[in-house]
N, C-alpha and C positions, 0 to 999 in steps of 0.2 A: 895878131890875135883874130881867130875866125869869129865871124858873127853868126848868131842864131837866126835862121831864116824866119821871116814873118809868116805865120800860118795863114793870115788873111790874104796874102798875095800869092803864096806858093800853093795853097790848096786849090785855087782856081787855075793855076798854070797847067795842070794836067787835063783840064777840060777844053774841048774844042770851043771855038768862039760862039757857035750857035747855041751851045748849052749854057755858056756864060750869059748870053742874051736872054735865054729862057729864065734863068735865075733872076736876072735884073728885072725882066717883065713881071715875074711873080712878085718881086718886092714892091714894084709900083702898084700892083693890084692890091696888095695887102695894105698899103697906105691909103687907098681909097675907102676902105672900111666896110662896105656892105657885105652881107653874108654871102651873096652870090659871087662877089669879087674875091672874097677870101677862098672860097671853094675853087674858083678859077685859078687863083695863084697856086694853091696846093696841087691842082691838076697839072699845071705847067711843070712844077717840080717833079711830080711823079712821072710824067711823060719823059722828062729829061733823064731821070733815073732808069726808066725802062730802056731807053736808047743805049745807055752805058751798059746795062746788064745784058741786053741782047748782043751787043758787040763782043762782050766777054764770052758769052755762050757760043756764039758763032766761031770766034777765034779758037776756042777750046773744043769745038765740035760736041758740045754737051747738049744732046737732044733732050735729055730729061729736064734740064733746067729750062730749056725753051718751052717744052710742052707743059710742065707742071708749075713753073714759076712765072715766066715771062708772059705766056698766053693768059694766065689768070690775072696778072697785073693789067694787061691790056684791056681785058673785059671790064675790070673795075674802073680803070682810068677813063673809059668811054670811047668815043670815036665810032667808027663803023664796024663794031664787032658784034652786032646783033645776031649775026649768023652763027656765032660761037655760043652765045648764051643770051637769055632774056633777063638775066639778073639785073638788079638795080645797079646803076653806075653813076659816076660823077657828072656826066652830061645831064642825065635825068634829074639828079638832085639839083643841079644848077637851074634847070628849067623850073622846077617846083619853087625854088627860092626866089627866082626872078618874078614868077607869077605872084607869090606872096608879097613881094616888095612892090608890086604894081608896075613892074617894068615889062616892056614889050607885050602888052596884052593881046595884040593881034597874032602873036606866035602861039597862043594857047587856045586851041579849040575847046569847046565845052567838053569836059571830061566826066 
């Protein structure tokens, strides 16, 4: 009699190990509880999703998806995409939250 696959183990089987680690790291950040940590966790998951989506777009040579979906997600996720847009992003939000939480005050010049 065939067994039904366990979705908790098979869902991650399709993910490369580095993406699985990103998900695990995000889960660890969520357990730490601070607002900036939760945004960091969400950002790790979004970056992992962007990597998957970019791979699909490259594989299918879908330039529209790369230009109008993936590039926009990269700007929102943060990183070094200031050249593309000055829009608010997760990196800036984390910095504001860390400042409000009293973390790393030396990283925040007077604004």
